[in-house]
C-alpha positions, -999 to +999 in steps of 0.1 A: +193+163+016+177+152+048+144+168+058+151+194+085+115+198+095+106+211+129+097+186+156+063+171+151+045+168+184+015+145+189-015+167+195-027+146+224+006+153+242-001+190+241-037+185+252-026+162+281+000+187+292-026+215+295-051+193+314-027+177+338-010+210+346-043+220+362-042+189+384-006+196+396+011+167+377+048+177+374+063+182+340+089+155+346+062+129+355+042+140+324+072+135+301+079+101+317+043+089+312+044+102+276+077+084+270+061+051+281+032+056+258+054+066+229+077+036+234+047+013+232+035+030+201+069+029+185+074-008+190+072-017+153+102-035+138+095-026+102+120-005+083+100-007+050+065-014+037+056-031+004+020-022-003+005-046-028-026-028-040-052-050-056-072-025-076-108-035-082-115-052-049-108-090-044-136-112-031-128-122+004-154-149+004-138-166-026-102-163-013-092-159+024-125-159+043-146-186+027-179-197+042-184-233+032-214-237+055-232-207+040-263-214+019-262-218-019-261-184-035-236-172-009-212-201-006-183-198-031-182-220-062-146-227-054-135-253-029-112-250+001-078-264+010-059-267+042-031-242+049+001-241+069-020-228+098-041-255+114-078-248+111-074-221+085-086-230+050-084-209+019-094-211-018-084-243-036-067-223-063-041-208-039-021-239-029+013-221-028-002-192-009-017-217+016+019-230+023+031-195+034+001-186+056+023-194+086+041-161+077+008-141+075-017-124+097-052-125+081-072-094+091-107-105+083-127-076+096-115-045+077-144-022+068-155+013+057-185+028+039-173+038+004-189+019-024-173+035-055-139+026-067-122+060-067-137+069-033-129+036-017-094+034-033-086+069-021-096+057+014-075+026+011-045+045-002-045+072+025-065+059+055-088+089+052-124+088+040-132+113+011-157+140+017-182+122-006-187+087-019-189+096-056-180+077-087-167+110-101-144+118-072-115+138-086-079+141-075-074+173-055-047+190-035-072+193-006-073+155-002-050+135+021-016+123+009-005+088+002+010+067+030+045+068+015+043+106+011+035+108+048+065+086+056+087+108+034+075+139+054+080+124+088+109+100+084+126+106+051+157+088+039+187+110+046+207+099+015+199+099-022+178+067-020+141+077-024+118+072+005+087+064-015+085+046-049+053+039-068+051+014-097+042+004-124+010+024-131-010+055-123-043+039-115-076+053-125-113+045-128-122+069-155-103+098-139-070+094-119-077+078-086-069+102-057-044+092-030-013+084-051+008+114-043+018+139-017-012+163-020-009+192+004+024+180+018+040+194-014+056+179-045+089+172-028+072+143-010+057+128-042+067+092-050+094+084-075+069+072-101+081+043-123+058+036-153+082+016-175+074-021-175+099-041-154+090-072-175+104-056-206+138-070-216+152-035-220+137-022-187+156+007-172+147+037-152+136+063-178+127+089-152+164+089-141+182+080-173+205+105-190+200+112-227+231+101-247+239+137-257+235+152-222+264+152-197+261+151-160+276+186-158+250+200-181+223+185-159+231+212-133+207+234-153+173+230-137+156+237-170+173+206-185+164+187-153+128+197-156+127+184-192+140+150-182+114+144-155+085+162-173+069+129-182+065+120-146+051+155-138+025+152-166+013+119-153+003+136-120-005+170-134-016+185-101+020+182-088+034+210-109+015+235-088+024+220-054+050+233-030+086+222-029+092+219-067+128+231-064+137+206-038+120+179-058+143+186-087+173+188-064+165+154-050+159+139-085+193+153-096+210+137-067+194+104-076+206+107-112+242+107-100+238+078-075+251+044-086+233+029-056+199+040-069+207+028-104+218-006-090+187-010-070+166-007-102+188-030-122+168-062-125+195-078-146+215-083-114+189-110-104+193-145-117+170-158-144+158-184-118+147-157-094+130-136-121+112-167-134+100-175-099+082-142-096+066-147-130+075-130-162+046-105-159+045-068-152+031-074-118+055-102-109+086-083-119+073-052-101+071-073-069+107-084-075+117-048-080+100-039-048+121-065-030+153-050-044+141-015-034+135-023+002+168-042+003+185-009-009+167+011+018+135+025+002+109+028+030+076+026+011+068+009-022+034+009-038+029-019-063-003-018-083-018-050-095-032-033-126-039+003-138-077-003-142-104-019-121-108-045-149-130-075-143-139-084-179-108-101-193-086-130-185-055-112-198-056-077-182-074-056-156-080-056-119-104-074-095-137-057-103-156-090-110-192-080-112-198-099-143-206-079-174-215-087-210-221-123-202-188-127-185-186-144-151-163-137-122-153-173-115-136-181-149-118-147-148-106-153-112-094-188-120-076-178-152-060-145-142-063-131-107-057-162-086-027-175-107-012-140-106-015-140-068-001-176-066+030-166-087+038-135-067+027-133-031+042-166-018+074-161-038+077-125-025+073-136+011+098-165+008+123-144-010+121-117+016+127-143+042+156-158+024+172-124+021+167-117+058+143-089+051+109-102+061+112-093+098+119-057+089+096-054+059+058-052+063+039-066+033+004-054+029-019-071+004-053-054+000-079-039-022-104-010-017-132-034-006-144-070-007-173-085-025-210-091-016-217-124+001-247-128-022-238-140-057-255-118-083-274-128-114-242-128-135-227-155-112-204-128-098-202-105-068-207-067-063-188-041-042-188-047-005-169-024+019-187-035+051-162-064+058-132-078+039-098-094+044-064-078+043-031-098+045-002-086+066+032-103+068+066-095+083+075-063+099+068-075+134+032-088+129+022-123+142+028-153+120+000-178+113-026-156+129-062-146+122-073-112+136-110-107+139-139-128+127-166-120+102-202-132+106-215-165+092-218-151+057-188-128+057-210-097+055-200-078+087-174-080+114-184-102+143-154-097+165-125-072+165-136-049+137-108-029+120-119+003+103-096+015+075-082+043+097-071+017+122-053-002+095-035+029+084-025+036+121-012+000+123+010+004+093+025+036+106+030+020+141+048-009+124+073+017+110+077+033+144+057+064+134+032+077+160-002+078+142-011+109+162+017+129+147+002+161+133+004+172+097-008+205+084-031+208+053-030+237+028-051+258+052-027+250+080-053+229+099-038+201+121-046+166+110-033+133+126-012+111+104-038+084+108-075+088+116-076+057+138-058+036+164-033+007+158-047-028+159-021-038+185-034-074+184-017-081+151+018-075+165+039-103+178 
């Protein structure tokens, strides 16, 4: 069922109305002025967002903002290569990615102040800073919802297709990382969570699959429905106490009976050549599935690189390459992280283009922070939220563009800084959602959808 929520009014509109009324500005002129502002803010062309979350924090100075003239001890141990954008050079181990940079905007000046993974990841997944920067930050209904849940609240899909899908992990650094669900918006806006491995030969949608002995008619019983999706509920335990649980089950039941939903998740409909091109890995096949989902009308897809911060293995884990137990970042990056990026990101962008979807799909590639310019004693780099690079492609952003400039060592923004709240506002603006639209938390306090302003300079 479509969301019949009351009209959400940007809070600045109301404030402006009160103030200008005292100055004698007519209501018609006020509305005309507001309409002009709104049309500018709603200029995004994106219909969907694929959010490629690189848990652990990739090193910007070893990938997309290298500093070849920096002194030894800061300068990357990797070399550089030319890209499709004249004058823009990136890591030598990303040659296929270099070929598609003419489809990309590199935002080189994203920053915030959170230095712990769960705190920084929550900030990156919601656009809101947590109350404390604490390694023990716990998930809570008081914290801000995920981007996709906000989209589902403000601009939900009207049919059975889900608005927000999350796959293939629930990420955690010790405890579950906050920012992966609807929080105070209520369970009805939680993502459709897919934890089955799309790379498995027998991959199907277990959260929406019918047991062989259970007919569709019998599914009308909500108790039976609850049993079928209880696995998903347990993965995000907080959700069972949130608002909207009845509507959540109703929506899930509608999806169960939708052939369109089942077809969107059916990777067997893709050719072996296409599946091979994305890489026969969990992450690669998840990126292919994300392409199919936006093609079917899903508005927001979270794809997690890995379920953990990782950093100690060449076979699993995320980008947390400090260097531990005599491991070094550079061999791990060269063996795992950079090849995985090479085998997914350029293929995803090219495939979206070939399917005619790139202009209406914003792809966001980012982690929770970058890495210190200074190489540590383990020949690795530590957490660095003060300046790092995010990739944007499609959805109305400029092609072959670099937004902002970091200083000579990649330590701090030198020009056009982009705080995380501004990046969040930019994503919502790309979807045509006014970042000032108010949401209400569990105490009924008004909060803007994004705690920042769009970086208008990234849009074409």
